[in-house]
N, C-alpha and C positions, 0 to 999 in steps of 0.2 A: 524465677523461671516462668516462661509464658505457657499458655494452655495449649501445648503442642498435641496433646492427646484428645482434644475436643470432647467435652463431656457429653455431647449429644451423639450417640452411636448412629442414629438414622441420618442425621445431618452429615456425618463423616463419610457416608456412602456416596454422597453427591459428587459429581465430576467437576465441581467448581475449582477455579485456580487456587483459591485459598486453601482448599483441602489438599491439593498437591503439595503446597509449601509446608503445611502442617505435617504431612506424612514424611517428607524428607527431613524436616527439622527433628522429628522423632527418630528416624532410622539412621540418619547420617548427619548429625547436627554440625559437624566441623568441616564438612565438604563445602567447596566454593560454589555458591549459587550465582553471584554476579561479580563482574570485574568492571571497574570504571576508573579511568585515569590512573591505573596502576594499583588501585586499592581493591581489596576483596571484601565481599559480604558473604558470610556463611549462611547456610539454610536456617540455623538457629537464629542468627541475627535478622535475617529477612522476616522470619516469622514474628519475632519480637517487635520489630519496627512497624510491620504492617498491622499488628494487633494494637499497638499504641496509637498508630495513625487512626485506626477505626474508633478508638476511644475519643480522640480529639474531634473527629467528624461527628460522632454521636453527640458530643457536648454542644455542637453547633446545630443540632436538630436533625441530623441525617439519620434516617431509618429505612425500613423496607420500601423499595420502589422510588425513593427520592433520587434526584439527579445530582451528581457531583461533576462539575466542569473542571477539566484539567487544561491549564494554559501553561504548559511546562515543556522545556526542551528535553533532549535525551539525557537522562540521568536516573539513578536508582529510585529517587523519590517518585518518579512517574509510575513505576510498577508498584511501589509501596502503596500509593493512593489507589491504584486499580484494585489491588488485593484487599485493601481496607474497605473499599466500597462493596466488594464481593462478600466480605465477612459480615457486613451489616445487611446484606440483601438489597443494597442500593444499586444504582445504575451509573456507571462511569460515562462521562461525555468528553472524550479527547477532542481538543480544538486546535486547528492549525494556527500556530502563533504568528504566521506571516500574513494573516488576514488583516483587513482594515479594522479600525475601531468599530465602525458601523456594522460590519459583518459579525464581529465577535458579540456585539450587543444583541444582534438578532438571534444568534444561537443560544445565548444565555437566556433570553426571554422566551424563545420558542421551546426550549427544553424545560422551562420553568425550574431552573436550578435552585437547589437549596443552599449550596455553597460553591464558591469558586476558589480553586487552588491555583495560585499563579506564582511563577518564578519571579524573583526580585527584579530581574532585568526586563520583565514584561509588565510591570505594574501599571505602566501608562495605558496599556490596553484594558486592564481590569478596571481602571478608573472610569472608563467610558460606560460601564454597565450600570444598571440600576443600583444605587447605593443601599437599597434595602437588602441586597443579597450579601451575606457575610463573605469575607475574603480571608484566606489563609495564604501566607507567603512562604515559599520555599527559598532558602538562601538567607542573605542578610536582611533583617527587618527588625522593627521594634518588637518588644516582647508581646504586646497584645495581639499581634497578627502573625508572629513567627511560628511556623509549624514545628521547627526544630526545637525551639525553646519549650513548647508545650508538650512535646514528646517525652521529655525527660521526667515530667511529673505525671504522665498519663498511666493509667492502670492497664497492663497488657492482658488482663483476664477478660477478654471479649470473645464469647463463643461465636462460632461460625453459624450464621443463620441457615435454617433448613428451608431453602426455597427450591421449587421445582426446576428441573433442568431446562424446561422451555420458558422460564422466566427471563426477562431482559437482563443482560449483563452489561451491555454497552450500547450507546447510540453513537453511530459513526456518521457524521455529516458529510455528504458528497461535496465535491470541490466547488460546485455552484458556478462553473465557468459560463453557463448560459442562463443564469437566473438565480433565484434564491436557493440556497442549499436545502436538501431534504435529509432528514435524519433516519438512516437505516437502523432499525432496532435489531441487534444481534443478541441471541440468547446464549446461555451457558452451553446448551447443546450445539449451537452453531460453532462456538469456539472449540469445543471438543472435537467435532467433526473435522474442523480444520487442522487440529493437532494431529489426528490420526492420519490425515492426508499427507502432512508434511513429514511425519515419521518415515513414511515411505519415500517421499521426495528427497529428503536429506540423507537417506540410507543410514538411519540411526541404529546401528547394530551393537556398538560398544559404548554403553552409557558413560563409563568412567573416563573415556578419552575424548568425548565429543565436546567441542567448543564452537558456539555459534556467535558470529559478530552481527550485531544489530547496528547497521550504519545508516539506514533510512530513518526519517523522523518517526518516532513512536506514535504520533497522532494518526499516522497513515496505516490502513488495515494491512498492507503488505508487511510492514515491520511488526505491528502488534500481533498479527496472526502468526508470525514466525516465532514468537516467544512461547506460544502454547505448547508445542511438543517438548521443549526443553524443561518447562515447568512440570510437565507430565512425567517425564522419565528421570528428572533430577540431574540434568547435565548443566554445564556452565554456560552462562550468557554473558558475553562481553558487550557493553553498551558504548558505542562510539559517540563522543560529544558532538553536539550540533554546532557546526560552523561551516564556513565556505569549504567546499570539497577540495581536498589536497591529495593527489594521487600518491605521492611519496609517503605522506603521513599515514594514509590508509594501508599501504603495503608494509610500513613499519609496524603497524598494529597487528596485521595478519601474521607477521613473522614473530613478533615478540610474544603474542598471546597464544601462539600455536593453534590458530583458528582452523577448524576443519570444514566449516561451511559458512557461506556468506551470500546474501542476496543484494544485488545492486541494479539500478536501472541502466539501460544501454548507454546513456551519456556518461555515466560514471565509469563503466567498463571501457568506453572509448578513451576517456582521459587516462585511465590506468595504462593502456597500451601506448597512447601518444606521448604522455609526459614522463612515464617512469619505466614500466615494464617489469616483469618478474625475473629477468635474467640476473643470476647471481644470488638470488634470494633463497633462503632455507625455509620454504613454506610447507605447512602441514595440510594444505587444502585438499579435500577429497571431492567436494561438491561446490560448483559455482552456479548460483541461481541468477536468472535475469527475468525481467518482466515489467509490468506497469506502463510500458510504452513499447512500440515496435523496435526490433533490432534488425538491422540490414544484414543481408547475406554476407556482405564484405566484413562487417564487424564479427560475425560469428566465425567466419573462416579464420580471422586473426586470433580469436580466442582459442579455437581448437589448436592452432599452431603454438600459441604462447603457453597453454596449460595442457599439454598432451596427456598427462597422467590423471587429470581430474575429470569427473563427470560434469558436463555443462547442461543444466536443466532449465528449461523454460517453464515459467509459471504464468498461467493466464487465467484471468477471472475479473471480478469486480467486487466492490465493497458489499453489495447486497447479497453476495454468495459467500462471504466470510474469509477470503475472497476467491480461493483457487477453484477452478472448474476443469481446466485442462492442463496436462503436463506433457512435455516433450523430453523423454529420457535421453541421456547422453548417447546411448547405443543407436538411437534413431536420428540423432541430430544432423549427421552429415548427409545421409540418404534422403532425409525429409527437410532439408534446409528451407527456411521460410515458414515452416509450420509451427503452430503453438502446441502441437501434440494431439493426444486423444483425451476424451473426457475421462476424468478420474472415476474410480469404481463406485463412488457414492453419489454420482451425478447422473441423472437421466437428461439427455439432450435431444432436441430436435432442431432442424433448420427449416424455417417456414416462410411462406409468402405473406402478403398483407391479410389474406383471408384465413390464415392459420393452416393452410395446406402444406404438407411436406413437399419441399422442392426435390427435383431429381438430383441424383448424385452428380457432383461437379458444378451444379448451378448455385448462384449466390442467393442467400436468403438470410433472415434474422435468426440468430441462435437463441433458443428459449430453454429454460431449465426447470427441473425439480430436484429436490434432494435435501438431506439434513443440514446442509450449510446455508440454505435459503433463509433470508431474514424473516422476521415476524411481520414486517411491513414498515411503512414510513411513519415516523412519530407524528401522531395527531394530524395525519394528512390522508384521510380515507380516499379522497379523489385520486391522488397520485398512486396510492396502493392499488386501488381498483384498476387503474390504467396499466400498472406494471404487471398485474396478475390476470389480465384479460385472456379469456379462453382457458384458464386453469393452469397456465404456465407462466413463469417469470420471464418478461421480455427484457433482454439485455441491452438492446440497441446496437449490438454488434452485427455487422454483415459479414458472413463467412461462406466458404465453400468447403466441402468434405471430399477427399479423394477416395479411390476405390479401396484403400486400406484403412479407411476410417480416420485419417489424420485431418485436422482442422487448419484451415488457412484463413487468416483475417483479411477481408477485402477493405473494410472501412467501418467507421462509426456511421450508423444510419443517418445521423444529422449532418455528417460531413460529406456525404455523397453529392457529387455534382451532376446535374442533368443538363446536358448541352445538346441542343438540337434534337431532343428526344432520346439521346444516348446516355446511359449511366457511366459515369467516370468515377472510379474508386481511388480516392486520393492516396491511400496507402500503397497501391500498386505503382503509381507514378513516383511517389517518394522513394520507394525501394530502388527503382531504376535510376533515379537521379543521385541517390546517396552513394552509388558505386563510382560516380564521376570523380576522377583524381583531384579536381580543383574545388570540390564541394565538401565543406566541413560539416554542415548541418542543413537540413531542408524541410520545408513544409509546403504542401500544396493546398490551396483554397480555391473557392469559386469567386469569380467577379461577375457582377451583373452585366449583361450584354444585350443590347437592343435587338440584335438579330438572332442570337443563339439562346437567349435566356440567361445562360451562364457560360463562362469559359474558364479553363484552369489557369491559375497563376502560381508560379514557383517563387516562394520566398526563400532565399538562400543565404547562408553564411559561407562566404568563400574562404579558401585557405589564403594565407598571406601572399599578396602579390598577384593573385589570380583575378582575371577580368572575365565575367560570365555574361554572355548575351544570348538572346532567344535563338538566333540561328545556330550558334555553336551547340546549345543544348538540344536543339531539334536534330542536329546531325548525330549527337550522342545517343539519342533515344531511338534513332532509326533502327528498326528490327527488334527493339526492346519492348515498345508499347505501340499500340495502334496510333495512326496519325491524329485522329480526333482527340486522343488523350493528351497530346503534347501541350505543354504550357504555351499560352499565347503571349504572356508577359513574364518578365523576371524582375523581381524586387530584391534588393540587397539590404541586409541588416548586419550589424556586428554580432548579434546573438538573437536567438528566437526567445520569445516570452514563454516561460515555463512556470507551472505551479509547483508547489512543494513536493508533489509526487513525481516530478520529472516529465509530466505531460505538457506538450505544446498547447498553449491557450489560444486556440484558433479564433475565438471570438475577438481577441485583441487584433489579430491579423486581418480579420474581415472588416473590422472598423477602420483600419488603416489603409487597406488595399482592395477592399471589396466593392468600391463604388463603380458606377458605370464609367467605362473608359471614355475619354474625350477624343 
């Protein structure tokens, strides 16, 4: 039997994830903690496996403060390694497995990892890192590097380390779409603040019946953050395998597992409605979450019609805030369509200009934050940390406006704003207007260098089958929807937009392809 009663009473008071699992393993050992591909892991089994994993990591030299890189797709071992790192007082470093070998090599070196845990299908990426860093393989592997083989012989009696709540729990590297990624250091307190936020967001009232589906990649803070509340209250987490998104398969999982809450990015919800739809399904869904990228009013209207009995909640934030900062509750969704909601109770928010002066209500400025979800800083990057905390508040880089009722509307990312002839053009505003066009499946707006105006807007569109989109036709469509100077001067057509693993459009790629001075 594993040490579910943690021999250190003071350590057991900590709010670490490992303590949550140990508590549930003691109180309800046979209840289901995880579901994956039809198989169940009980709380007793999760405690045992995470403790044994801790023993294997310790044998590789992992101790307090050491970094454990995870290069693993969505599967139970991902959380088991996270929990094992917590048990040792170490720091987990989830890595986007879709990165290039060079990008993975940078993160392993930058984090100064003690060990890399890699899935068998991804060992080619791990082979690119410094061979002095030990590697453990999840899945099929030879005995000397196989995590599963070593678990069988490992001693599960590994006590949970007594580390302070403000100690680092994870380093989450930003997507790095505009340069080298930065490692946001998130503490145990950050993760707990997120868990309490999402208990409200997911309406977690009945612990025994709650089932959450994790469909987004666990290396992303939106997915990882959603795990916290269910570890805290002891409800069931269903892990959806990582593969190409299939709307029918996703709906099958929601129905079969009796899922009550799920978070997906807008493109996934769009596919659900376009390719499958919930009609005829016996679903238990109570809360549908979306975020990580903008959703158009058209998509939200369709969601409300398709899921009339479920609350549709927008979650807005960023990695550095653990991540949620604003929520739009279902009761406000229709009357405040287009908003990302109000700041959550644990966040202090301002909207400021370049000089850190508060802007007037309704004016656009940068949103800045304080609160217990705020990261400790960027890993070994004091310059970036100082820039982010300039003026004593965390600078998000998001440009927003706030209405008279306190609801936040995103105008753009600060770096994406186009300045054309001295006028500010917010890409998100134009994108939302274009997305409602019946012949447009997907759209992004970027700036193109222009000798006369400095920059002009360009619409990069994915048309629906058989549609032909031209500048003049889009200009007619936008008449009355946006100001004339905001209308795209060019239209570029692609079969699909480049997106990162978080579902966000990688506008740097579009700028490289379409942002040159027009001829």
